[in-house]
N, C-alpha and C positions, 0 to 999 in steps of 0.2 A: 440507562436504557440497555436492554438485553440485545445482543446481536440477532439480526433477522436472517434466517436461513442457515444452512450448513452444507458442507460438502466434504468428501473424503479426498485428501491429497494422495496421489499415487506416489510410488517410490521416486525419489529425487534422482534425476539423471542430468548431471551438469552439462553434458554435451547438447542437450535439447533446449537449454535456457540461454538467453542472451546475456552477455557480460554487461551490457549497458542496461541500467534499470528502466530507462524510458523507451527502449527499443520496443516496437510493436510486436505483439504476438497475434497470429491469426486465430480466429475463434476455434478452429479445429485443434490447434495446439493447446489452448486453454481447456477445451472440453476434455481432451485426453489427459492433461496434467491433473485436472481436478477430479477425474474419475467419473465424469458425467456421461450420459448416453448420447446426447445430441446437441446441436446448436440451439434448438428450441428450449432444451433444458437449461442451457447456459443463459439464454435470454430471460428465462423465469428467475434464475438466480440473480441476474443483473437487475431485473425489475424489483426484486426484494431488497436491493441496495447492498448486496454483499460482494459485488464485483465492480471494478472500475472500468468503464468503457468510454473511450474518447471518440467523438464523431468529427470527421474533418471533411464535410461535404465540398468545400472549395477545392480540395485536392482530389476529389472523387473517391474518397475513402469513407465508407459508411460506418465501419466499426473497427476500432483498434483497441487492444487490451495491453496496457503497459506491462512489460515483462516482470517488473519488481513484485507484482502481486502473486507471482508463481515461485518466487525465491523461497528457499527453505525457512529463513528466519522471519518471513512476512506472511507466507501463504497460510490459509486455514484460520485457526483461532486468533492469532495476532491481528490479521487483516480484519476479521469480523469485529473484534473488540474496538479497533481504531475507527472503523467506519461507523460503528454504533456511537462512539464518542463524538465524532464529527457531526452526526445526525441528532445529537442530544437536544438541540434547540429547534431544529427544523430539518426536514429531509434535505440532506446535502446533495448537491449535484455531483456527478462524476468529475466535472471540471474542477470543482472546489476541492474534492478529495485528492485529485491528481496534483493540484497546486500545493496542497499541504504536504504531501509525501515528497515532492521534488524540490521544495524550497528550503533554504536555511531558516532556522527558527531560533530566535534569541533565547527562548526558554530551554533550548537544547544546546546552548553554547555556540550558536550559529552553525550547527551541523544540520543536515536534513534528517527527517525521520528515517529515511532509508539507511543512512549511515549509522544512526543510533541503533536501529533494529539489527543490522548486520554486524555491528561492532567494528566497522572498518571505514576508512575514508574512501570515497569514490574518486577523488582526485587529490593528488599530493598538494599539501599546503601546510603552513605552520599553524599549529593550534596550541592553545594554552594547556598547561599540565593538568589543570582541573578538568578541562574538557576531555583530555585523554583518559582520565580516570573513569568518566562516564562510558567511554567505549569499552573499557576493560571490566565493567561490572557484569554480573550474571544477566543472562538474556531476559529473565522475568523483570528485573529492576529496570532494564533499558526499555522494555515494553511499557511498564508503568509510567516512565518519564514521557514516552511518546503519547500515551493516552492522556496524560495531564496537559500536554501541549495541544493535543487535538481538542480537548474540551475548551481550553482558552481560545483557540482559533475559532471554534464554533461560536463561543460567546461573543467574541468581537465581530465576527462576520454577520451574525444575525441580531446584533444589538439594535 
């Protein structure tokens, strides 16, 4: 399945992005980072399934955008391709995509997709030397590994 939608990533400024991948970004931050014109344009991109939005009405929060989707190794084409893989069986909800990105995956050596895509551990822990090799492979190979894991996740989730 081809990615739906597209956007241009603006220049990366590490001071504007959260160090925590699940830290919420406000919509104005994501609008700016993605080079969009407005919050309504962001909602259109979101409706197309190319941005992950978490809604937490019990906490009085209508929309939150996890920071990881603005990180340089994830934003843009990698995110679009992974969301397309997650949606290959049925349109995947943002909550499913968020869960996939933030959870360890046995197909990725019990690393999270965020860790594989960025090539670094998000929290210190002992890992197998074979798993360490995955983190050291070129970014395109790491992306392909995450896409395969996303397809398997979608197949199990919607079986």
